[in-house]
C-alpha positions as CSV (number, residue, x, y, z in Angstrom):
1,M,49.4,23.9,25.9
2,P,52.7,23.5,23.7
3,N,54.3,26.4,22.3
4,F,52.2,28.0,19.5
5,D,53.9,30.3,16.8
6,V,52.3,33.3,15.5
7,L,53.5,33.7,11.9
8,G,52.5,37.3,10.3
9,H,51.2,36.5,6.7
10,R,52.8,38.9,4.3
11,G,53.4,41.0,7.3
12,A,50.4,42.2,9.0
13,M,48.2,42.4,5.6
14,G,45.0,42.6,7.4
15,L,46.1,45.9,8.9
16,E,48.8,47.3,6.4
17,P,49.4,46.8,2.6
18,E,50.7,43.4,2.2
19,N,54.3,42.6,1.6
20,T,55.5,46.0,2.3
21,L,58.2,47.2,4.8
22,R,55.2,49.0,6.6
23,S,53.4,45.7,6.9
24,F,56.4,43.9,8.4
25,K,57.2,46.8,10.9
26,K,53.5,46.5,12.1
27,A,53.8,42.8,12.7
28,L,57.0,43.0,14.4
29,S,55.7,45.7,16.7
30,L,52.7,43.4,17.6
31,G,55.4,40.6,18.6
32,V,55.0,37.9,15.9
33,D,57.3,34.9,16.2
34,G,58.0,34.9,12.4
35,L,57.2,36.7,9.4
36,E,56.1,35.0,5.9
37,F,56.2,36.6,2.7
38,D,56.4,35.8,-1.1
39,V,59.5,36.2,-3.4
40,Q,59.6,36.5,-7.3
41,N,62.4,36.5,-9.6
42,I,62.0,39.5,-11.6
43,H,64.8,39.9,-14.2
44,G,67.4,38.4,-11.7
45,E,66.1,40.5,-8.8
46,L,64.2,39.1,-6.0
47,L,61.2,41.2,-5.2
48,V,58.8,40.7,-2.5
49,F,55.3,40.4,-4.1
50,H,52.5,37.7,-4.2
51,D,50.6,38.2,-7.5
52,E,51.8,37.9,-11.2
53,S,49.8,41.0,-12.0
54,L,49.9,44.4,-10.4
55,E,46.5,45.6,-10.4
56,R,45.2,44.2,-6.9
57,T,47.8,45.6,-4.6
58,T,49.5,48.6,-6.5
59,N,48.7,51.4,-8.7
60,G,50.3,49.7,-11.8
61,E,48.9,47.4,-14.5
62,G,49.9,44.2,-16.2
63,K,52.1,41.5,-15.4
64,L,55.3,42.0,-13.1
65,L,57.6,40.4,-15.7
66,N,56.4,42.9,-18.3
67,H,58.0,45.7,-16.3
68,S,61.8,46.5,-15.3
69,V,62.6,46.4,-11.8
70,E,63.2,50.1,-11.9
71,A,59.5,50.7,-13.1
72,L,58.1,48.4,-10.4
73,R,60.0,50.0,-7.7
74,K,58.3,53.4,-8.6
75,L,54.9,52.0,-8.1
76,D,52.7,52.8,-5.0
77,A,52.2,49.4,-3.3
78,G,49.7,50.9,-0.7
79,K,50.0,53.9,1.6
80,G,52.8,55.4,-0.5
81,E,55.0,52.0,0.1
82,Q,57.1,50.6,-2.7
83,I,57.7,46.9,-3.7
84,P,60.5,45.8,-1.4
85,T,63.4,43.7,-2.2
86,L,64.3,40.6,-0.4
87,A,67.5,42.2,0.9
88,E,65.5,45.1,2.3
89,V,62.9,42.8,4.2
90,V,65.5,40.6,5.7
91,E,67.7,43.7,6.9
92,L,64.5,45.1,8.4
93,I,63.6,42.0,10.2
94,G,67.2,41.2,11.3
95,N,67.1,38.7,14.5
96,Q,63.5,40.1,15.9
97,A,61.7,37.0,14.3
98,F,62.1,33.9,12.2
99,I,61.8,34.5,8.5
100,N,59.7,32.4,6.2
101,I,60.6,33.0,2.6
102,E,57.8,31.6,0.0
103,L,59.1,30.9,-3.3
104,K,56.4,32.1,-5.5
105,G,57.7,31.5,-8.9
106,F,60.3,29.2,-10.7
107,D,63.9,30.4,-10.7
108,T,63.9,31.6,-7.4
109,A,65.6,29.0,-5.2
110,S,69.2,29.8,-6.4
111,L,68.9,33.5,-5.7
112,V,67.3,33.1,-2.4
113,M,70.0,30.8,-1.2
114,K,72.8,33.2,-2.6
115,L,71.5,35.7,-0.5
116,V,71.1,33.6,2.6
117,R,74.6,32.5,2.0
118,M,76.0,36.1,2.0
119,L,74.1,37.2,5.2
120,D,76.4,38.2,8.3
121,R,76.5,35.1,10.5
122,K,76.9,37.3,13.6
123,R,73.5,38.7,12.8
124,F,71.7,35.9,11.1
125,K,71.5,32.1,11.9
126,K,70.6,29.5,9.3
127,E,68.0,28.1,11.7
128,Q,66.2,31.5,11.6
129,F,64.8,30.8,8.0
130,I,62.2,28.5,6.6
131,I,62.2,28.3,2.7
132,S,58.5,27.3,1.7
133,S,56.8,26.7,-1.6
134,Y,54.0,24.8,-3.5
135,L,56.7,24.3,-6.1
136,F,58.3,20.8,-5.5
137,S,61.1,21.4,-8.0
138,E,62.2,24.6,-6.3
139,L,62.1,23.2,-3.0
140,S,64.3,20.3,-4.3
141,L,66.8,22.6,-5.6
142,V,67.2,24.4,-2.2
143,H,67.6,20.9,-0.5
144,E,70.4,20.4,-3.3
145,L,72.1,23.6,-2.5
146,D,72.0,23.3,1.2
147,P,70.5,20.2,3.0
148,E,70.7,21.8,6.2
149,I,68.4,24.7,5.4
150,R,64.8,24.4,6.9
151,L,62.1,23.6,4.4
152,G,58.2,24.1,4.5
153,V,56.0,22.3,2.0
154,I,52.8,24.0,1.5
155,A,49.6,22.3,0.5
156,D,46.1,23.3,-0.2
157,E,45.2,19.8,-1.6
158,Y,46.6,16.4,-2.1
159,P,48.0,16.5,1.4
160,T,49.3,12.7,1.1
161,I,51.4,13.6,-2.0
162,A,52.5,16.6,-0.3
163,Q,53.5,14.8,2.9
164,E,55.4,12.2,1.0
165,F,57.4,14.8,-0.7
166,A,58.2,16.7,2.5
167,D,59.6,13.2,3.8
168,E,61.6,12.9,0.8
169,I,63.3,16.2,1.2
170,D,63.4,15.9,5.0
171,A,61.1,19.1,5.5
172,Y,61.4,21.0,8.7
173,S,57.6,21.9,8.5
174,F,54.4,21.1,6.7
175,H,52.1,24.0,5.8
176,P,48.4,23.0,5.2
177,S,45.5,25.2,4.5
178,Y,43.0,25.4,7.2
179,S,40.4,23.5,4.9
180,I,42.3,20.3,4.7
181,L,43.4,20.3,8.5
182,N,42.4,17.4,10.5
183,Q,44.0,15.5,13.5
184,S,45.3,12.6,11.5
185,L,47.2,15.2,9.1
186,V,48.8,16.9,12.2
187,D,49.6,13.6,13.9
188,D,51.4,12.3,10.7
189,A,53.4,15.2,10.3
190,H,54.4,15.3,13.9
191,N,55.3,11.6,13.9
192,N,57.5,12.4,10.8
193,G,59.3,15.1,12.8
194,M,57.9,18.0,11.1
195,K,56.1,21.4,12.6
196,V,52.6,21.9,11.4
197,Y,52.0,25.6,10.6
198,V,48.5,26.3,9.2
199,H,47.3,28.9,6.8
200,T,45.7,31.3,6.8
201,V,43.8,31.5,10.1
202,N,42.1,34.8,11.2
203,D,38.9,33.6,12.9
204,L,39.1,33.0,16.5
205,D,37.0,29.9,16.5
206,K,39.6,28.5,13.7
207,I,42.5,29.5,15.9
208,N,41.2,27.6,18.8
209,H,40.5,24.6,16.7
210,S,43.9,24.6,15.2
211,R,45.3,24.9,18.7
212,T,43.5,22.0,20.0
213,L,44.7,19.8,17.2
214,G,48.2,20.4,18.4
215,V,49.4,22.5,15.5
216,D,52.7,24.3,16.2
217,G,51.5,27.7,14.8
218,V,49.3,29.6,12.3
219,F,49.9,32.2,9.6
220,T,47.6,35.0,10.0
221,D,46.5,38.3,8.4
222,Y,45.7,39.7,11.8
223,P,48.4,38.8,14.3
224,D,47.0,41.2,16.7
225,R,44.0,38.7,16.9
226,V,46.1,35.5,17.7
227,I,48.5,37.1,20.0
228,D,45.5,38.5,22.2
229,Y,43.8,35.2,22.1
230,I,47.0,33.3,23.3
231,R,47.6,35.9,26.1
232,S,43.9,35.6,27.2
């Protein structure tokens, strides 16, 4: 079988509080190939957080944008963890895995690329990063700022439109949800020179099915399950 990458979804969110340093440490300890996480622009600071609101994953209430960064950083994001900054997460990962940054909101592209440009080239290589999003406008801006950076186009529906856009920006990878996955979609992406990373796959039957279709890897909440499956 070809190489099959295991990407920790928001770290190892099935095992630890999602998008926290604790979750990323757990995923790294399990031996993931890559880590995926979400970034949002909160008053000019990039915070690693998925939802627009606080209730599901913290002890706070209301919209992120209605709070200062200082106030957000004082919240409990699970097991005493705080909401991390993008810089903190990248520093933690170092060169231990490749880094998939999902642009979760508008006005994130330029700030993310500013941080990537500032990284120490002795520790970080440009090819270590994939910048992904559902937002075509943000990915287009990233492509304009740096045509060499690896881009990933995410799709839950309308895969034809998403793949056409991926071709336009010369995307490195295509990230379909498992619900739309089929052999034709995988073959089309591969024929256009893209890797296929499927989200979010936790069930062993779905892991096996994805692999038999020839995908290049999966995003998973439980990296331990996928790694154990591959080893077995």
